[in-house]
C-alpha positions as CSV (number, residue, x, y, z in Angstrom):
1,M,-23.3,11.9,-13.9
2,N,-20.4,14.0,-15.1
3,V,-17.2,13.7,-13.1
4,L,-14.1,16.0,-13.0
5,S,-11.1,14.3,-11.5
6,L,-8.1,16.5,-10.7
7,F,-4.7,15.0,-10.3
8,D,-6.3,11.9,-11.6
9,G,-3.3,9.7,-11.7
10,M,-4.2,6.2,-12.8
11,S,-7.9,6.9,-12.3
12,C,-8.7,5.2,-9.0
13,G,-11.8,7.3,-8.7
14,Q,-13.1,5.8,-12.0
15,I,-12.4,2.3,-10.7
16,A,-14.5,3.0,-7.6
17,L,-17.4,4.4,-9.6
18,D,-17.2,1.5,-12.0
19,Q,-17.3,-1.1,-9.2
20,L,-20.1,0.7,-7.4
21,G,-22.2,0.6,-10.6
22,I,-22.6,4.4,-10.6
23,P,-23.3,5.5,-14.2
24,V,-20.9,8.1,-15.6
25,N,-21.7,10.1,-18.7
26,K,-18.4,12.0,-19.0
27,Y,-15.3,11.5,-16.9
28,Y,-12.9,14.4,-17.3
29,A,-9.3,13.9,-16.0
30,A,-6.7,16.5,-15.4
31,E,-3.3,14.7,-15.3
32,I,0.1,15.3,-16.8
33,D,2.0,12.0,-16.0
34,K,2.2,10.2,-19.3
35,Y,2.5,6.8,-17.7
36,A,-0.5,7.2,-15.5
37,I,-2.5,8.5,-18.5
38,E,-1.4,5.4,-20.5
39,I,-2.7,3.1,-17.8
40,S,-6.0,4.9,-17.2
41,K,-6.5,5.1,-21.0
42,K,-5.9,1.3,-21.3
43,N,-8.5,0.6,-18.7
44,Y,-11.0,3.4,-19.4
45,P,-10.6,4.5,-23.0
46,N,-13.5,6.9,-22.9
47,T,-11.8,9.2,-20.4
48,I,-11.5,12.8,-21.5
49,Y,-8.0,14.1,-20.8
50,L,-7.6,17.8,-20.0
51,G,-3.9,18.0,-19.3
52,D,-2.5,20.5,-16.8
53,V,-5.0,21.4,-14.1
54,T,-3.9,25.0,-14.2
55,K,-5.2,25.2,-17.7
56,V,-8.6,23.7,-17.0
57,K,-11.6,26.1,-17.0
58,G,-15.0,25.3,-15.5
59,D,-16.8,27.1,-18.2
60,D,-15.3,24.8,-20.9
61,L,-16.9,21.7,-19.3
62,E,-20.4,20.3,-19.2
63,K,-22.2,20.6,-15.8
64,I,-20.1,18.7,-13.2
65,D,-21.9,16.6,-10.7
66,L,-18.9,15.2,-8.8
67,L,-15.4,16.8,-8.3
68,L,-12.6,14.4,-7.2
69,G,-9.1,15.2,-6.3
70,G,-6.0,14.2,-4.3
71,S,-3.7,17.2,-4.7
72,P,0.0,16.4,-4.5
73,C,0.8,15.8,-0.8
74,Q,4.6,16.1,-0.7
75,G,4.5,19.5,0.9
76,F,2.1,18.4,3.6
77,S,3.3,15.0,4.6
78,F,4.8,14.3,8.0
79,A,7.3,12.2,6.1
80,G,8.3,15.1,4.0
81,K,9.8,18.6,4.6
82,Q,6.4,20.0,5.5
83,L,6.8,23.2,3.4
84,N,3.1,23.1,3.2
85,F,1.4,25.9,1.2
86,D,4.8,27.4,0.2
87,D,5.6,24.2,-1.6
88,P,4.5,24.6,-5.3
89,R,3.1,21.1,-5.3
90,S,0.9,21.6,-2.3
91,A,-0.2,25.0,-3.7
92,L,-2.0,23.1,-6.4
93,F,-4.7,22.6,-3.7
94,F,-5.9,26.1,-4.6
95,E,-6.5,24.9,-8.2
96,Y,-8.9,22.4,-6.6
97,V,-10.6,25.3,-4.7
98,R,-10.8,27.4,-7.9
99,L,-12.5,24.6,-9.9
100,L,-14.8,23.8,-7.0
101,K,-16.1,27.3,-7.2
102,E,-16.2,27.4,-11.0
103,C,-18.0,24.1,-11.4
104,N,-20.2,24.2,-8.3
105,P,-20.7,20.4,-8.3
106,K,-23.3,18.6,-6.2
107,Y,-20.6,16.5,-4.5
108,F,-16.9,16.9,-4.0
109,L,-14.2,14.7,-2.4
110,L,-10.6,15.8,-1.6
111,E,-8.0,13.3,-0.2
112,N,-4.8,14.2,1.4
113,V,-2.2,13.0,4.0
114,R,-2.1,13.7,7.7
115,M,-0.7,17.1,8.4
116,K,-0.3,19.7,11.1
117,Q,-3.6,20.9,12.5
118,E,-3.1,24.5,11.4
119,Y,-2.8,23.4,7.7
120,Q,-5.7,21.0,8.0
121,D,-7.8,23.9,9.3
122,V,-6.8,26.1,6.3
123,I,-8.1,23.4,3.9
124,S,-11.3,22.9,6.0
125,E,-12.0,26.6,5.9
126,H,-11.7,26.7,2.1
127,L,-13.9,23.6,1.6
128,G,-16.4,24.3,4.3
129,V,-16.2,20.9,5.8
130,K,-13.9,19.0,8.3
131,P,-12.1,15.9,7.1
132,V,-12.9,12.3,8.0
133,I,-9.9,10.3,9.0
134,I,-9.9,6.8,7.5
135,N,-7.1,4.2,7.7
136,S,-6.9,1.9,4.7
137,A,-5.9,-0.8,7.1
138,L,-9.6,-1.4,7.8
139,V,-10.3,-2.5,4.2
140,S,-6.9,-3.6,3.0
141,A,-3.5,-5.0,4.1
142,Q,-1.9,-1.5,4.1
143,N,-1.5,0.9,6.9
144,R,-2.4,4.2,5.2
145,I,-4.0,7.0,7.2
146,R,-5.6,9.7,5.0
147,L,-7.9,12.7,5.4
148,Y,-11.0,12.9,3.3
149,W,-12.9,16.2,2.9
150,T,-16.3,15.7,1.4
151,N,-19.9,17.0,1.4
152,I,-21.2,13.4,0.7
153,P,-23.4,12.7,3.7
154,N,-23.3,10.0,6.4
155,I,-19.6,8.9,6.1
156,T,-18.8,6.4,8.8
157,Q,-15.7,4.3,9.5
158,P,-15.5,1.2,7.2
159,E,-15.9,-2.2,8.8
160,D,-12.6,-3.9,9.6
161,K,-12.2,-6.7,7.1
162,G,-9.3,-8.2,9.0
163,I,-7.0,-8.4,5.9
164,V,-3.3,-8.8,6.6
165,L,-0.3,-8.8,4.3
166,K,-0.1,-12.5,3.7
167,D,-3.7,-12.3,2.2
168,V,-2.4,-10.3,-0.8
169,L,0.9,-12.1,-1.4
170,E,1.2,-13.9,-4.7
171,D,0.3,-17.6,-4.3
172,E,3.5,-19.0,-5.6
173,F,5.4,-17.0,-2.9
174,E,3.5,-18.5,0.0
175,S,1.8,-21.8,0.5
176,D,0.2,-23.9,3.2
177,R,-1.4,-20.8,4.7
178,N,-3.3,-22.7,7.3
179,K,0.0,-23.7,9.0
180,S,2.3,-20.8,8.4
181,Y,3.2,-17.9,10.7
182,C,6.0,-15.5,11.1
183,I,8.2,-14.4,13.9
184,D,7.1,-11.3,15.8
185,A,8.2,-9.5,18.9
186,N,6.4,-12.0,21.1
187,Y,7.9,-15.1,19.6
188,Y,9.9,-15.9,22.7
189,K,6.6,-16.7,24.4
190,G,6.0,-19.5,22.0
191,A,4.5,-19.3,18.6
192,N,0.7,-19.7,18.5
193,W,-1.0,-19.8,15.1
194,E,-4.4,-19.9,16.7
195,Q,-4.0,-16.4,18.0
196,Y,-3.8,-15.2,14.4
197,K,-6.3,-17.6,12.9
198,S,-9.6,-16.2,14.0
199,K,-11.1,-13.2,12.4
200,A,-11.4,-11.4,15.7
201,R,-7.7,-11.7,16.3
202,R,-6.8,-10.6,12.8
203,Q,-9.0,-7.5,13.1
204,L,-6.7,-6.4,16.0
205,V,-3.8,-6.2,13.6
206,T,-3.9,-2.6,12.4
207,K,-0.2,-1.9,11.9
208,P,2.9,-3.4,10.2
209,I,4.8,-5.9,12.3
210,Q,8.5,-5.4,11.9
211,V,10.4,-8.7,12.2
212,G,13.9,-7.7,11.0
213,V,16.2,-5.3,9.3
214,A,17.8,-5.7,5.9
215,D,21.4,-5.0,6.8
216,D,22.6,-5.4,3.2
217,I,20.8,-2.2,2.1
218,K,22.4,1.2,2.5
219,G,20.3,4.2,3.3
220,Y,17.7,5.3,5.8
221,D,16.5,2.9,8.4
222,C,12.9,3.1,7.1
223,I,13.8,1.4,3.8
224,K,15.6,-1.5,5.6
225,R,12.6,-2.7,7.7
226,V,11.3,-6.2,7.0
227,Y,7.7,-6.9,7.9
228,S,5.8,-10.0,8.8
229,P,3.0,-11.3,6.5
230,E,0.8,-11.5,9.6
231,G,0.6,-7.7,9.9
232,K,-0.1,-4.8,7.6
233,S,2.1,-3.3,4.9
234,P,3.6,0.1,5.6
235,T,2.1,3.0,3.6
236,L,3.1,2.7,-0.1
237,T,5.2,5.6,-1.4
238,T,6.2,6.4,-5.0
239,M,9.1,3.9,-4.4
240,E,11.2,5.3,-7.2
241,G,14.4,3.2,-6.8
242,G,16.7,3.0,-3.8
243,H,15.1,-0.2,-2.5
244,R,12.1,1.8,-1.2
245,Q,9.6,-1.0,-1.9
246,P,8.2,-2.6,1.3
247,K,10.0,-5.8,2.3
248,V,8.3,-8.9,3.5
249,S,10.0,-11.8,5.3
250,C,10.0,-14.9,3.1
251,G,8.8,-18.3,4.1
252,A,6.9,-19.7,7.1
253,F,8.8,-20.4,10.2
254,R,8.2,-23.2,12.8
255,G,9.5,-22.6,16.2
256,R,10.7,-25.1,18.8
257,Y,12.1,-25.0,22.3
258,E,15.5,-26.6,23.0
259,E,16.4,-28.4,26.2
260,D,18.4,-25.5,27.4
261,G,15.4,-23.2,27.1
262,S,16.5,-21.4,24.0
263,T,14.4,-21.3,20.9
264,K,15.1,-22.0,17.2
265,Q,13.0,-21.2,14.2
266,Q,13.2,-23.5,11.2
267,L,12.3,-22.6,7.7
268,E,9.3,-24.8,6.9
269,I,9.7,-27.1,3.9
270,R,6.7,-27.6,1.6
271,K,5.4,-30.9,0.4
272,D,6.9,-30.2,-3.0
273,D,10.4,-30.1,-1.4
274,K,10.7,-26.3,-1.9
275,T,10.9,-23.7,0.8
276,N,8.3,-21.0,1.1
277,T,10.4,-18.4,-0.6
278,L,10.8,-17.1,-4.2
279,T,13.8,-19.4,-4.7
280,S,14.0,-22.9,-5.9
281,V,15.7,-24.5,-2.9
282,Q,16.9,-28.0,-2.2
283,K,15.3,-29.7,0.8
284,D,18.6,-30.1,2.7
285,N,19.1,-26.4,2.6
286,V,17.2,-25.9,5.8
287,V,17.7,-22.5,7.4
288,I,18.0,-22.1,11.1
289,L,17.7,-18.9,13.1
290,Q,20.4,-19.1,15.8
291,K,18.8,-16.6,18.2
292,P,15.3,-15.0,18.4
293,R,14.7,-11.4,17.4
294,G,15.5,-8.9,20.1
295,N,18.7,-7.7,21.7
296,N,20.5,-10.9,20.9
297,K,22.6,-10.9,17.7
298,G,22.6,-13.8,15.3
299,G,21.5,-14.8,11.9
300,Y,20.5,-17.6,9.6
301,K,22.7,-20.3,8.3
302,A,22.0,-23.5,6.5
303,E,22.6,-26.6,8.6
304,D,24.9,-28.0,5.8
305,G,26.8,-24.7,5.7
306,K,25.2,-23.6,2.4
307,T,22.6,-20.9,1.7
308,P,19.6,-21.4,-0.5
309,T,20.1,-20.5,-4.1
310,L,19.0,-17.0,-5.1
311,T,16.9,-16.7,-8.3
312,S,17.7,-14.6,-11.3
313,N,14.3,-13.0,-11.4
314,S,13.8,-9.3,-12.0
315,W,15.4,-7.2,-9.3
316,E,12.1,-6.3,-7.8
317,Q,11.4,-9.9,-7.0
318,N,14.7,-11.3,-5.8
319,N,15.3,-12.8,-2.4
320,F,18.0,-11.5,-0.2
321,L,19.9,-13.1,2.6
322,T,21.0,-10.8,5.5
323,D,22.3,-11.7,8.9
324,K,18.8,-11.4,10.1
325,M,16.4,-13.3,7.7
326,Y,15.4,-13.9,4.2
327,Y,13.2,-11.2,2.7
328,R,12.0,-9.9,-0.6
329,K,10.4,-6.7,-2.0
330,L,6.7,-6.6,-2.7
331,T,5.9,-7.1,-6.3
332,P,3.8,-4.6,-8.4
333,L,0.9,-7.0,-8.3
334,E,1.0,-7.2,-4.5
335,C,1.1,-3.4,-4.3
336,E,-2.0,-3.3,-6.6
337,R,-3.7,-5.5,-4.0
338,L,-2.6,-3.3,-1.2
339,Q,-4.3,-0.4,-2.9
340,T,-7.3,-2.7,-3.7
341,V,-6.8,-2.0,-7.4
342,P,-7.7,-4.9,-9.8
343,D,-5.0,-7.4,-10.5
344,S,-2.7,-6.4,-13.4
345,Y,-4.4,-3.0,-13.7
346,T,-1.1,-1.2,-14.0
347,E,0.5,-3.6,-16.4
348,G,1.9,-2.1,-19.6
349,V,4.6,0.2,-18.2
350,S,7.8,-0.4,-16.4
351,N,7.7,-1.7,-12.8
352,T,9.3,1.6,-11.7
353,Q,6.3,3.5,-13.1
354,R,3.9,1.0,-11.7
355,Y,5.3,1.4,-8.2
356,K,5.2,5.2,-8.5
357,M,1.6,5.4,-9.6
358,L,0.4,2.9,-7.0
359,G,2.2,4.9,-4.3
360,N,0.5,8.1,-5.6
361,G,-2.9,6.4,-5.9
362,W,-5.9,5.9,-3.7
363,T,-7.1,2.8,-1.8
364,V,-10.0,2.0,-4.0
365,E,-12.1,0.3,-1.3
366,V,-11.9,3.5,0.8
367,I,-13.1,5.6,-2.1
368,K,-15.9,3.2,-2.7
369,H,-16.9,3.4,0.9
370,V,-17.2,7.2,0.6
371,L,-18.9,7.4,-2.8
372,Q,-21.5,4.7,-2.0
373,N,-23.5,7.4,-0.2
374,I,-24.0,9.4,-3.3
375,A,-27.8,9.7,-3.8
């Protein structure tokens, strides 16, 4: 099989084909991001790079059996300005259409974000098929709804694997998983780990569970949200600076009722005398939440009046103490797992570039689910 991948990025399509065991004779990739090319070349050195998609001509290639592409989505996204086809990035969709006609492959697959129905209909008219809507949350710990236009037959919804955010966190950042849970909006009813423990209950978790706000960060509210490990991660973006990485609450919290009916949540201490955070914290630095999440105001403080020591790790991995809770940013490795990319696949470039290409990439397990129906 010969494959042409447009806007190839870090070559998630190649990962999917590789893991499915689908033999590929030649894999052509149109991509201009030098860092994405560096990573895909590291992992798949036989890739044939074509550069700018506007310069690619179907007649210059061998017969193409599969055309892949996820044209830039910034002009379509509900999160963006929605300039749509007037946005030069989104206009690159027509390069996909051009090469689809020039190459006439047996199969094609185009991925893009949710958009207004009128623009979705334009794409469907050009490709001759309607999209299938799949949320990556079914096969990963990330809430990521995407549209997939393809002529590959018999595409169904993937089975819900019941994966939540805590399943992809790096082991040293969370321990004693059989006992830990995090505060959610129903915490005032009494924490109940058993409700999360069963696969059936976990499969009901399809969205992120916000448990706090990082008040120490300046900017839009969306970058301040702190999420529970018991829910999904929000959709990864390019995350280029400005604290845009998703934030996860650190540690496992045990709740208890007080005689006056109020509740307190205590940061659980591990057997090795460290807390379930990125920091190296003394056992007596127990953190108490004065009031539960909700309309009440309050924050964490150590019972001895001290706060746990912050590490001097790289800025992406530091813990932060706000008046709400401890939190940290997801690491590049954890973002790889959210996209179901092999661990350390993006190593070799700066973390900034790793975050960017992961945010631009595909959820590999979703692509595998679609491509598995290739005859």
